C-alpha positions as CSV (number, residue, x, y, z in Angstrom):
1,X,7.7,-12.4,16.4
2,X,10.0,-11.6,13.5
3,X,9.9,-7.9,14.0
4,X,10.8,-8.0,17.7
5,X,13.9,-9.9,16.6
6,X,14.6,-7.6,13.8
7,X,14.1,-4.6,16.3
8,X,16.9,-6.2,18.8
9,X,19.7,-6.4,16.1
10,X,22.3,-4.7,17.7
11,X,23.1,-1.1,16.5
12,X,19.7,-1.0,14.2
13,X,17.9,2.2,14.8
14,X,14.6,1.1,16.0
15,X,12.6,4.2,15.0
16,X,14.0,4.0,11.5
17,X,13.2,0.2,11.2
18,X,9.6,1.4,12.0
19,X,9.6,4.5,9.5
20,X,11.0,1.8,6.9
21,X,8.4,-0.6,7.5
22,X,5.9,1.8,6.9
23,X,7.5,3.2,3.9
24,X,7.3,-0.6,2.5
25,X,3.8,-0.7,3.8
26,X,2.7,2.4,1.8
27,X,4.6,0.8,-1.6
28,X,2.4,-2.3,-1.5
29,X,-0.8,-0.7,-0.3
30,X,-2.2,-0.1,-4.0
31,X,-1.3,-3.8,-4.8
32,X,-3.6,-5.0,-2.0
33,X,-6.2,-2.4,-2.2
34,X,-6.6,-3.5,-6.3
35,X,-7.1,-7.2,-5.3
36,X,-9.8,-6.1,-2.8
37,X,-11.3,-3.7,-5.3
38,X,-11.3,-6.5,-7.6
39,X,-12.6,-9.1,-5.3
40,X,-15.3,-6.8,-4.2
41,X,-16.4,-6.1,-7.6
42,X,-16.8,-9.6,-8.5
43,X,-20.5,-10.8,-9.5
44,X,-19.2,-14.2,-10.0
45,X,-18.0,-14.1,-6.2
46,X,-20.6,-12.1,-4.7
47,X,-23.6,-12.2,-6.8
48,X,-25.9,-9.2,-5.9
49,X,-23.7,-8.2,-3.0
50,X,-20.9,-7.3,-5.4
51,X,-19.8,-3.3,-5.3
52,X,-21.9,-0.8,-7.6
53,X,-20.4,1.1,-10.2
54,X,-19.7,4.0,-8.3
55,X,-17.9,2.1,-5.6
56,X,-15.9,0.4,-8.2
57,X,-14.8,3.7,-9.7
58,X,-14.0,5.2,-6.4
59,X,-11.8,2.2,-5.2
60,X,-9.9,2.1,-9.0
61,X,-9.5,5.8,-8.6
62,X,-7.9,5.3,-4.9
63,X,-5.6,2.6,-6.3
64,X,-4.6,5.0,-9.3
65,X,-4.2,7.8,-6.8
66,X,-1.7,5.6,-4.5
67,X,0.1,4.6,-7.4
68,X,1.0,8.0,-8.7
69,X,1.6,9.1,-5.4
70,X,4.1,5.9,-4.8
71,X,5.7,6.8,-8.2
72,X,6.4,10.6,-6.5
73,X,7.8,9.1,-3.3
74,X,10.3,6.9,-5.5
75,X,11.2,9.6,-7.7
76,X,11.7,12.0,-4.7
77,X,13.7,9.5,-2.8
78,X,15.8,8.7,-5.8
79,X,16.7,12.3,-6.4
80,X,17.3,13.0,-3.1
81,X,14.5,15.5,-2.4
82,X,13.3,13.3,0.7
83,X,14.4,13.6,3.9
């Protein structure tokens, strides 16, 4: 409902709003993924069903990679290198 209301604001470019929304979701993705990896790795929470070591390493690697890519995107935007 909120998204529909925001898009209906007069003079707002709806495509720009969609792109901006996706940009923000991409910035928050490593934070959310870190919580997911942390919870999936918890032996106290999941017992024998917790993620194995190789999957934890892969998950934390993905978190790190996404973090680096987000920093690069932010730097490119701040320097005016992005479209």
